[in-house]
N, C-alpha and C positions, 0 to 999 in steps of 0.2 A: 539207577544209572550212576556210576561214579563220575565226578566232575572231570576226571582225567580222560574219560572216554570221549572220542571225537563225536561231536553232535552238530546238527544244523538246525536253523530256525525255519519252521514251517508255517508260522503265522503268529497272530497275537490276539489277546482278548482286548476288545476295544471298549465295550460298555455292557450294561445290563440290558436284558430283554424281558419285559413283563415283570410280574411280581412273584413268580414261583421259582426264581433262582437261575433261570436261563441266562446265557451270556451271548453277546454278539462277537463273532470271530472274523478277523480278516485273514484269509488264507493266502499263502504264497505258492501253493501247489497249483498245478495245471493238469486237469481241471480242478477247480477249487474244492470240489467235494472229496477229492482224494485224501484230504486231511482227516476226514471222518473215518477212513479205513483204519486208522491207528486208534485203537481203543484205549490206550494208556498214553497220556501226555505227561511231560514234565514241564511245569511252568517255571520260568526264570524271571524274577521280579527285578525292577531297576535297582533296588538296594542290594541285590546279590542273593536274596533268599531263593529257595527252590521248593517246589511242592509237587508231588505226584498226584495226578487226578485220573479218574476213570470216566470215560465218555459213555453215558447211558444211551443217549440218542442225539441226533443232530440232523439238520436239513438246510437246504438253501433257503435264504430269505432275502429278497431284494438283491442288492449288489454283493451280498456276503453270505455268511452262514450264521446259524444260531445253534447252540448246543446246550444240553442238560448234562451236568456233571454230578457224579455220585457225591452225596453229603453236602450238596449246595442246593438248599431247598427254599431259600428266600432271597429277596432283592439285596438285603444287607450283606449276606455271605457272598453273593455274586459280585457286588461292588468291590470287595476286597481283592478280587482277581484281576480287575481292570488294569491294563497297562503291562501285564505279564506277557512275555514271549513264550510261544509254544515250541519247545525243542524236542527233537527225537534223535536217538543215536544213529549215526551214519550206518552202523552195522545192520540196522533194521530195514534199510532201503533195499528194494528189489534190484537185482542186477539189470543193467541196460544192454540193449543190443550193441554189437561192435560199432564203434564210431559215434555213439551217442554219449553225452556226459551230463551229469548233474552240474548245476551252477557252482556249487561249492568246490567241485573238482577243478574248475577253470580259474577260480579266484586265487590269486597269488602266483599264477604262471607268468614267466618272463615272456614278453612279446617281441618278436623280431620280424623284420621285413624279409622278403625273399633274398635281398642283397646282404643280409646279415646285420642291418642296423637295429640296435636295441631301442625300442620305443618306450619301454617301461614294464610295468606289471599290471595284470588285471586286478583292479581294485574291487570291482563288483560288476554285475550285469543289470540291465534294465529291460523291461518289456515295453515295446513301442506299439504293438498291434500288428505291424507287418513282419517284423523280425526282432529278435533280441539284439541288444547292443552291448559290446564290451566297453567298459569304462577303464581306459588304460592311463595310469598315472606315471609320469616320469619319475625316475629314482636316480640314485648315485651312479648307476652303470649305464643309464640311457643317454641318447644323443642330446636331450634337453629335458627341461622339467615341465613340459606341457602336459595337459590332460587331453587325451584323444578319445573320441567316440567312434568305435569301429564296429560296423555291422557284423553280427555273428552269422555269417552265411557260409557254411561248410562247402568246400570245393570252389566256391566263387571267390571269397575273400580269405577265409580261414583255410590255409592249405595243409597244415599239419598240426596235430595236437600230440605231444609226447609227455604224458603224465609222469613217467619215470624220470625224464630229464628236466621236468618242470618248465617246459617250453611250448610256446604256441607260435607258429609261423604264419604270417599274413601277407597277402598281396595288397600292399597299401603304400601309398606315397607318404613318405615321412614328413613332407611339407604340409600335408593336409591335416 
């Protein structure tokens, strides 16, 4: 994958698992096992290095996943992968039904109230258990520089998502 191609982070290698080269994985996919559907990963290390790896097998283990990667057959080789993010090209993601979005599609969208007040841009989303939450940060064009946590509840709070215009409209009190 060329670095210029758009990509998204699906998880990260957190630590080693056992002595035969397996690694523990924290998955950002829902359900978490979906990460194992991708048989080739690109690892992006904190220092900017990248490495292609092939997933031989993997499974759920406790609160996360464990995986065995090709050519990683001992604990020392596995340790070298710890801290790397697992990135996949956006082009490899399956299409979603109408009205559903991947988080990366919502990040960076301008957020406006029904009355046209600009609240800022979606910095990121977080999972809370009951529903996802948009973390909206004020910017130069917004009414203030506050950070707002807005529940991602389509139809209820989120009234419109226009990816082409880069805009998300919410039924939300700007004072909240």
